[in-house]
C-alpha positions in Angstrom: 56.3 107.4 86.3 59.2 109.8 86.8 58.3 113.5 87.4 61.2 115.1 85.5 60.2 118.6 86.5 60.5 117.5 90.2 64.0 116.2 89.5 65.0 119.3 87.6 64.0 121.5 90.5 66.0 119.5 93.0 68.4 121.0 95.5 72.1 121.1 94.4 74.5 120.7 97.3 78.2 121.4 97.7 79.9 120.1 100.8 83.7 120.4 101.5 85.8 117.5 102.7 88.3 118.2 105.5 90.8 115.6 104.2 91.5 115.1 100.5 90.0 111.8 99.3 91.9 110.8 96.2 91.7 114.1 94.3 88.4 115.2 95.8 88.0 118.1 98.2 84.3 118.8 97.7 81.3 116.6 97.1 78.5 118.0 94.9 75.2 116.5 93.9 71.5 116.8 93.7 68.8 115.6 96.2 65.0 115.5 95.9 62.0 113.8 97.3 60.0 111.4 95.1 56.9 109.3 95.8 58.9 106.6 97.6 61.4 108.8 99.5 64.5 110.9 99.2 67.1 110.4 96.5 70.7 111.6 95.9 72.4 111.9 92.5 76.1 112.7 92.9 78.3 111.3 90.2 81.9 112.6 90.4 82.5 115.7 88.4 84.8 114.0 85.9 82.3 111.3 85.0 80.8 111.7 81.4 77.1 111.3 80.8 77.3 107.7 79.7 78.6 106.9 83.2 76.7 109.5 85.2 73.4 108.3 83.7 73.7 105.1 85.6 74.0 107.1 88.9 70.8 108.9 87.8 69.1 105.6 87.3 70.0 104.6 90.8 68.6 107.9 92.2 65.4 107.5 90.3 65.0 104.1 91.9 65.5 105.6 95.4 62.9 108.3 94.7 60.2 106.2 92.9 60.6 102.6 93.9 62.1 102.6 97.4 64.1 99.7 98.7 63.7 95.9 99.0 62.7 94.4 102.3 65.7 94.0 104.6 66.9 90.7 106.0 69.0 92.4 108.7 68.6 95.5 110.7 72.2 96.4 111.4 75.2 96.6 109.0 78.8 96.0 110.1 81.0 98.7 108.7 84.7 99.7 108.4 86.3 103.0 109.0 87.8 104.4 105.7 91.3 106.0 106.0 92.3 108.4 103.2 95.9 108.6 102.1 96.8 110.8 105.0 99.7 110.9 107.5 100.2 108.2 110.1 99.1 110.3 113.1 95.9 111.3 111.4 95.3 107.7 110.3 95.7 106.4 113.8 93.4 109.0 115.2 90.6 108.3 112.6 90.6 104.6 113.4 90.6 105.2 117.2 87.8 107.7 117.0 85.7 105.5 114.8 85.0 102.6 117.2 85.2 100.2 114.2 87.0 96.9 114.3 87.7 97.0 110.6 89.6 99.6 108.6 90.1 100.2 104.9 93.3 102.2 104.1 93.8 104.1 100.8 97.3 103.3 99.3 99.1 104.1 96.0 98.1 107.7 96.1 99.7 109.8 93.3 102.7 111.7 94.7 103.2 109.3 97.6 105.6 106.3 97.9 105.3 102.8 99.1 107.1 103.9 102.3 104.2 106.3 102.9 101.7 103.5 102.5 103.7 101.2 104.9 103.8 103.9 107.6 100.1 104.6 107.2 99.1 101.0 107.3 101.4 100.3 110.3 99.7 103.1 112.2 96.3 101.7 111.4 97.3 98.2 112.5 98.5 99.7 115.8 95.2 101.5 116.3 93.1 98.4 115.5 95.2 96.0 117.6 96.1 92.5 116.5 92.4 91.3 116.3 91.2 94.1 114.0 90.6 93.5 110.4 92.6 95.6 107.9 92.2 96.0 104.2 93.9 98.3 101.7 92.6 99.9 98.5 94.9 100.9 95.6 92.1 102.0 93.2 93.9 100.2 90.3 97.0 102.4 90.6 99.7 99.7 90.6 101.2 97.8 87.7 101.3 94.0 88.2 104.9 94.1 89.3 104.3 97.0 91.7 101.3 95.2 93.2 103.3 92.1 93.9 106.0 94.1 95.6 103.7 96.3 97.6 101.3 93.6 98.7 104.1 91.3 99.9 105.5 94.1 102.0 102.1 95.1 103.3 101.2 91.5 104.1 103.1 91.7 107.4 100.2 93.7 108.7 97.8 90.8 108.3 95.6 92.0 105.4 92.0 90.9 105.1 92.1 91.7 101.4 93.6 94.0 98.8 91.0 96.0 96.9 91.6 96.7 93.2 95.4 96.5 93.2 95.6 96.7 89.4 93.3 98.2 86.8 93.2 95.4 84.3 91.1 92.3 85.1 93.6 89.9 83.5 96.3 91.3 85.8 94.1 90.8 88.8 93.8 87.2 87.8 97.6 86.8 87.5 98.1 88.6 90.8 95.6 86.4 92.5 97.3 83.2 91.3 100.7 84.6 92.4 99.4 85.4 95.9 97.4 82.2 96.4 100.1 80.6 98.5 100.2 83.8 100.6 96.5 83.4 101.3 95.8 87.1 100.4 92.4 87.8 99.0 91.8 90.1 96.1 88.7 92.3 95.9 87.4 93.8 92.7 85.8 97.3 92.6 86.5 99.3 89.5 86.6 96.0 87.5 82.9 95.6 88.4 81.5 99.1 88.2 83.7 100.9 85.5 83.8 98.2 82.8 81.4 97.0 80.1 81.8 93.3 81.2 81.8 92.8 84.9 81.4 89.1 84.5 85.0 88.9 83.3 86.0 89.0 87.0 84.2 85.7 87.4 85.3 84.1 84.2 89.0 84.8 84.8 88.7 84.0 88.5 90.2 87.4 89.2 88.8 88.1 92.6 87.8 86.5 95.9 85.5 89.4 96.9 83.4 91.9 94.9 82.8 95.5 96.0 79.4 96.9 94.9 78.4 100.6 95.0 74.7 101.4 94.4 74.9 104.7 92.5 77.5 103.7 90.0 75.9 100.3 89.3 72.4 101.7 88.7 70.5 100.9 91.9 69.9 98.4 94.7 68.1 95.9 92.6 70.7 96.0 89.8 73.3 95.3 92.4 71.3 92.4 93.8 71.1 90.9 90.4 74.8 91.4 89.8 75.7 89.8 93.1 73.7 86.7 92.3 75.3 86.4 88.8 78.9 86.9 90.1 78.3 84.5 93.1 81.1 85.9 95.2 81.2 87.4 98.7 80.0 91.1 98.6 81.2 94.2 100.3 78.9 97.2 99.9 80.7 100.5 99.7 79.8 104.1 99.4 80.7 106.7 96.7 81.3 109.3 99.4 77.7 110.4 99.5 75.7 112.3 102.1 73.4 110.2 104.3 70.7 110.4 101.7 72.9 108.5 99.2 74.3 106.2 101.9 70.8 105.0 102.7 70.7 103.2 99.4 74.0 101.4 100.2 72.6 100.4 103.5 69.5 99.1 101.8 71.6 96.9 99.6 73.7 95.6 102.5 70.5 94.9 104.4 68.9 93.0 101.5 71.8 90.7 100.6 71.3 87.0 101.6 74.7 86.9 103.3 77.1 89.6 104.4 80.4 88.1 105.5 82.5 91.3 105.5 82.1 94.7 107.1 80.9 97.3 104.5 82.5 100.6 103.4 79.4 102.7 104.3 80.7 104.6 107.3 81.9 107.6 105.2 79.6 110.4 106.3 82.4 111.6 108.6 84.6 112.3 105.5 82.3 115.3 104.7 82.4 118.5 106.7 78.6 118.5 106.9 75.7 116.3 106.2 72.1 116.8 105.1 70.6 114.5 107.8 70.5 114.7 111.6 71.7 112.4 112.9 74.0 111.2 110.2 74.1 107.5 109.1 77.3 106.8 111.0 78.5 103.8 112.9 78.1 103.1 116.6 80.2 100.3 117.8 81.1 99.4 114.3 77.5 99.0 113.1 75.0 101.2 111.3 71.3 100.7 112.0 69.0 100.4 109.1 66.6 103.3 109.3 64.7 105.8 107.2 66.1 109.3 106.8 64.7 112.8 106.1 66.9 115.8 105.4 67.2 118.6 108.0 65.9 121.8 106.4 68.6 124.0 107.9 71.4 121.7 106.8 69.9 121.5 103.3 69.9 125.3 103.1 73.4 125.6 104.4 74.7 123.1 101.9 73.0 124.7 98.9 75.4 125.3 96.0 75.9 128.7 94.4 74.2 129.6 91.1 77.2 128.6 88.9 77.4 125.1 90.4 73.7 124.7 90.3 73.7 125.6 86.6 76.4 123.1 85.8 74.4 120.4 87.5 71.3 121.3 85.5 73.3 120.9 82.4 74.7 117.6 83.5 71.2 116.4 84.3 69.9 117.4 80.8 72.8 115.4 79.2 72.0 112.4 81.4 68.3 112.4 80.7 69.3 112.2 77.0 71.6 109.3 77.7 68.9 107.4 79.6 66.4 108.0 76.9 68.9 106.7 74.3 69.7 103.6 76.3 66.1 102.8 77.1 65.1 103.2 73.5 67.4 100.4 72.3 
């Protein structure tokens, strides 16, 4: 049984990001301890209650149900490179110690030339044997995607994540690129749609990207992975280590894990709530339990205005969960 009072008195945090990640310069959310462990609820600020409620469902699972038993104790991960300049991109990859990198492309206000320079720098940092993937977050049209991917393909891409927003266009793109042996991964077409199974029906992707909070919890993700029956990459939603722990639990519980996961994102925040953070060593994150550091929790506590806004969001999401569960 969920103790709503406990959740409603949770700590609201606000942590800056040194580099802009898409349009985000600060991560906010709520954390609390339930009967099974610590939970994080941190839907992005522009997400309405109908979407943010699913994130709350995932947080309640963290707090009250815990995680499934793991089948592995170490998770291979990539370094995530924001849409930054080539020098910074090169440095981030070199410092990470990871053999796989995911590079953000198609950033608003930037050009394909910017993407090519950034990806070239990342390939140089990885060396010829490193694995390199790019993520457009659905920003390209079908024609733009074909042009961009064919130019980027000289850097030996492992896959291209969500190149277009529409599932039917993903399917067309995948057919067009089949001779080039370039994989397509679906992210938003899984987590921000009413019918994620369309990806399977239309044969629109070779890989699926699952994120625990947006999809409603670890167990919901495991069910979806079984239904879609495609290779899975588990990624973060740029959480603190408390939220990352749920993604690591999912990656640890999947029957197979053929690709490195996008869970090495704690370094994108200027601070964390856990010491040591859930960060990679040698391209791997060890599966372990976490507890917040009291001093870090205090330092990250949001001001009264931000806390009040999250209390209001929480009330709206409780109503949404009640509405959905009453159906």
